[in-house]
DOROKE-340283 format. One record per residue: x, y, z of N, C-alpha, C, CB in turn; residue number from 0. Coordinates in steps of 0.05 Angstrom, whole numbers, plus 5000, padded with zeros to 4 digits. Glycine has a CB too. Example, Ala and Ser with C-alpha at 12.3 -4.5 7.8 and 13.67 -1.06 7.14 Angstrom:
% residues 2
n.u	n.v	n.w	ca.u	ca.v	ca.w	c.u	c.v	c.w	cb.u	cb.v	cb.w	i
5264	4886	5156	5246	4910	5156	5264	4934	5156	5226	4911	5181	0
5257	4955	5142	5273	4979	5143	5258	5001	5157	5282	4988	5114	1
END
This chain:
% residues 74
n.u	n.v	n.w	ca.u	ca.v	ca.w	c.u	c.v	c.w	cb.u	cb.v	cb.w	i
5017	4976	5000	5000	5000	5000	5018	5025	5000	4981	5000	5025	0
5011	5043	4982	5026	5068	4981	5021	5085	5006	5019	5084	4956	1
5040	5102	5012	5035	5122	5033	5013	5141	5023	5061	5137	5041	2
5001	5155	5042	4980	5174	5034	4991	5196	5016	4968	5187	5060	3
5016	5204	5020	5029	5224	5003	5031	5215	4974	5056	5232	5014	4
5040	5190	4970	5043	5179	4944	5015	5176	4931	5058	5152	4944	5
4996	5166	4947	4969	5163	4937	4958	5190	4928	4951	5151	4959	6
4962	5211	4943	4952	5237	4935	4965	5246	4909	4958	5258	4958	7
4990	5241	4904	5003	5248	4879	4989	5233	4856	5033	5240	4880	8
4984	5208	4859	4971	5192	4839	4942	5202	4835	4971	5162	4846	9
4928	5207	4856	4901	5218	4855	4900	5244	4840	4889	5221	4883	10
4918	5262	4846	4919	5288	4833	4923	5285	4803	4942	5305	4844	11
4940	5266	4795	4945	5261	4766	4920	5248	4753	4969	5243	4763	12
4907	5231	4768	4883	5217	4757	4860	5236	4752	4875	5194	4775	13
4857	5255	4770	4835	5274	4768	4841	5296	4749	4828	5286	4796	14
4867	5303	4746	4876	5323	4727	4862	5350	4732	4871	5314	4698	15
4867	5360	4756	4856	5386	4764	4866	5408	4745	4862	5393	4793	16
4849	5426	4736	4857	5448	4719	4871	5469	4735	4832	5460	4704	17
4862	5474	4759	4875	5493	4777	4887	5478	4800	4855	5515	4787	18
4911	5486	4808	4924	5472	4830	4909	5477	4856	4953	5482	4832	19
4904	5455	4870	4891	5458	4897	4907	5441	4917	4861	5448	4896	20
4904	5448	4942	4918	5433	4963	4901	5409	4970	4924	5451	4987	21
4912	5385	4969	4898	5361	4975	4912	5348	4999	4895	5342	4951	22
4896	5342	5019	4906	5328	5043	4889	5303	5047	4906	5346	5068	23
4897	5286	5066	4882	5261	5071	4853	5267	5079	4896	5246	5094	24
4849	5288	5094	4821	5294	5103	4806	5313	5084	4823	5307	5130	25
4817	5318	5060	4803	5335	5041	4777	5321	5032	4820	5340	5016	26
4755	5337	5032	4729	5327	5025	4727	5325	4995	4706	5345	5037	27
4722	5302	4984	4720	5298	4955	4699	5316	4943	4714	5269	4949	28
4676	5317	4956	4653	5331	4944	4656	5362	4945	4628	5324	4959	29
4675	5372	4959	4680	5401	4959	4701	5409	4939	4688	5410	4987	30
4714	5389	4926	4733	5395	4905	4719	5405	4880	4751	5369	4898	31
4728	5427	4869	4714	5439	4846	4711	5421	4822	4728	5464	4839	32
4729	5402	4818	4728	5386	4794	4721	5356	4800	4755	5386	4780	33
4710	5351	4823	4702	5324	4829	4675	5319	4816	4700	5319	4860	34
4677	5305	4793	4653	5299	4777	4656	5271	4765	4649	5320	4755	35
4638	5264	4747	4639	5237	4736	4664	5231	4721	4615	5233	4718	36
4676	5251	4707	4701	5247	4693	4724	5243	4713	4707	5271	4675	37
4724	5257	4735	4745	5253	4755	4742	5226	4768	4743	5275	4777	38
4717	5217	4773	4712	5191	4784	4722	5169	4765	4682	5187	4790	39
4718	5173	4739	4727	5153	4719	4758	5152	4720	4718	5161	4691	40
4771	5175	4722	4800	5175	4725	4810	5160	4749	4809	5204	4726	41
4796	5162	4771	4803	5148	4795	4799	5118	4792	4787	5159	4820	42
4777	5110	4779	4772	5082	4774	4794	5070	4757	4744	5078	4760	43
4803	5085	4736	4825	5076	4719	4851	5074	4735	4828	5095	4695	44
4856	5094	4752	4880	5094	4769	4881	5069	4786	4881	5119	4787	45
4858	5063	4799	4858	5039	4816	4864	5014	4800	4830	5036	4830	46
4854	5012	4776	4859	4989	4759	4888	4988	4751	4841	4990	4734	47
4899	5010	4742	4927	5010	4731	4948	5009	4754	4931	5035	4715	48
4944	5025	4775	4964	5028	4795	4962	5006	4817	4962	5055	4808	49
4938	4997	4823	4934	4980	4846	4922	4953	4838	4916	4993	4866	50
4917	4949	4812	4905	4924	4803	4879	4917	4818	4925	4901	4805	51
4863	4938	4823	4838	4935	4838	4815	4946	4821	4840	4949	4865	52
4793	4933	4823	4769	4942	4810	4751	4956	4831	4754	4919	4796	53
4745	4981	4826	4727	4995	4843	4704	5005	4826	4740	5019	4859	54
4682	5011	4838	4658	5019	4824	4649	5047	4833	4635	4999	4828	55
4630	5057	4818	4618	5082	4826	4606	5081	4854	4596	5091	4807	56
4595	5058	4861	4584	5054	4888	4606	5057	4909	4571	5026	4891	57
4630	5045	4904	4653	5048	4922	4659	5078	4926	4677	5033	4912	58
4660	5092	4904	4666	5121	4905	4645	5137	4920	4670	5132	4877	59
4620	5130	4916	4598	5145	4930	4600	5142	4961	4571	5134	4921	60
4612	5120	4970	4615	5115	4999	4638	5131	5011	4618	5085	5004	61
4656	5141	4994	4679	5155	5003	4673	5185	5006	4703	5151	4984	62
4681	5196	5029	4677	5224	5034	4704	5240	5031	4666	5228	5062	63
4726	5227	5038	4752	5240	5038	4772	5225	5021	4762	5244	5067	64
4794	5238	5016	4816	5225	5002	4826	5201	5018	4839	5245	4996	65
4826	5203	5044	4835	5181	5061	4816	5156	5058	4836	5189	5091	66
4791	5161	5054	4772	5139	5049	4780	5125	5023	4743	5150	5047	67
4787	5140	5002	4796	5128	4977	4822	5112	4981	4800	5149	4955	68
4840	5124	4996	4866	5111	5002	4862	5084	5015	4883	5129	5021	69
4842	5081	5032	4837	5056	5046	4829	5034	5025	4814	5059	5067	70
4815	5043	5004	4807	5023	4983	4831	5012	4968	4788	5036	4964	71
4853	5026	4969	4877	5017	4954	4892	4994	4969	4896	5040	4949	72
4885	4990	4993	4899	4969	5010	4893	4941	5000	4891	4972	5039	73
END
């Protein structure tokens, strides 16, 4: 399992934010300006490519923070 810092780097790349924002473990996904269906798809692909894990939209809906997503990578 990657450290939270490495996970955040991968998450940031997967979401491809247009404007730089500060992301921490406790950052609320739903308050991020670009957290939408395209960002969610990027995260699903990231999990498949980086962690060899299949996650679904339902998994993402249950996550409130970046730390919640990080737990799914374990």
